[in-house]
N, C-alpha and C positions, 0 to 999 in steps of 0.2 A: 820118176827116179827117186824122189824124196821118200815116197812110200816104200819102195823096194829097199832103200838103205835102212829105214827104221825097222821094217819087218825082219830084215836079215839079222839084226842084233838081238832078236827075241829067242827064247828057248824054243826048241823044235816043236813041242806040243802046242805052245801058244801060237807059234807061227802058223801051224797047220790049221788051228781053229780060226784065226783071223783070215787066212787065205780062203778058207771054206766060205766064210761070211762074205768076203769081197767077190768071190766067184759067183755066188748065188744072188747077191743084191748089188746093183750098180750104184756105187758111191762116187762122188767127185773126188779128185785127189786131195783137196783140202779137207773134206769130210773123212777120208781115210786117215789122214795124218791126225785129225782131231780124235778119231776113235782109237788109234794106236796110243796116243798120249794118255787118254783117259784109262785105257785098259792097262797100260804100264803102271800107272799110279795105283790102280785097283789091285793088280797082282801083288805089288809090293806091300800095300796096306793090308790086304786080306790074307796074304800068305797062302794062296790056294791057286788052283789052275784057272785059266781063262774060261774053260768049259763050265766050271763051278760058278764063276761069276756070272756067265751068261744065264745059267739056270736060276741063280738067286735074284737077279735084277729083272728077269722077265723077257730077255732076248729070245730064249728058247721057245717061249709061247708065241712070239711073233714069227720066229724062224725055226720050225721043227727040224731036227737032225735029218739030213739027206733029202729035204724037200724044198721046193721054191716057196716063198711066202705067198699066202693066199689073201693077204690084206692089201689095201691100197696104201701107197707111200710108206713102205716098211722102213725106208731110210730114216725118215723123221722119227718114227716110233722107236727105232733102235737107239738112235742118238739120245732121245728123251729118257729112255730107260737107263742108259748108262750114266747120263748126267744126274738123274735123280738118285741113283745108287751111289754115285761119287759124292754128291752134295746133299745129304739127307736133311740137314738143318735148313739150308737155303730152300729146298723144295717144300718143306713144311711151312716156312714163312711165306713163300710165294703163294701157296695154296690158301693160307689164311688171308693174305692180301686180296686175292681174287674174290674170296667169299665176302669180305668186307665191302669191296667195290660193288658187288652184285646187290648187296643190301642198300647201298646208297642210291641206287637207280640213277646213275649219272646220265645226263641227256646226251643225245647223239652228237651234239656240237662241242662236246667237251672230252678231253682226255686227261686222265690222272696217272701219274707215274711216281715210282719211288726211286730213291738213289740206288745205284748198282749194289747188289748184295746187301741192301738195307744198311749201308754204312752210316747213314744219318736218319733221324726220324722225320726229316723234312720230306714233303711231297711237292710235286710240281703239277700245276693245273694249267692246261692249254685249252683255250676257248677259240672257236671260230665264230666271229660275230658278223652281223649283217652289215654294219657300217660304223663310222666313227661316233655317231650319236649314241649308239648302243654301248660302245666302249666307255664313253664319258659317264653314262648312267651307272654302269657297273662299277667303275672306279670310284664314283661318289658314294656308293653303297658298301664298299669294302671297308671292314673294320680292321685296324692293324692289331 
C-alpha cells in the first residue's frame, strides 16, 4: 500500500517506468519504497526523465527495455547503481576506502570500519581473539 501511494504521486511517465521495473524484477516493499525515494530525488536534481536516469546510472544495462534481467540478483545491482548515481562523492570515498583496506591485508580475525558517510576520520577495529591472554598481550602493545 505504501508503494502504491508513493507511485500514484509521480508523473505518469515516471510511474510507468517504475511499474515496469517492479513488474519485471521482484523487490520487497521496503526496497520499492527505497527505490521510489531515490528516484524522486534524482528526478528533481537531474531535471530529466526517470528513463534517462536509468540509462545514465546503468540500470538499463542490468534491465534492458522489455526483457527480463539475465543476471543473478538484479535487485541488488539496481539499488547499487541508483545509490552510486545518487551519492557520487560517497561512492568514490567508499571505493578508495576499500582499496586502502585491500592494501593493508587485514587478517581474517579483524574487521575495520569507518564512520557512516565518513563523517569523522576515526576508524574502528574489531578483533576476534582466541582468549583473554591474547587480549592482554595486544592491549599491552597498543600505543596511544
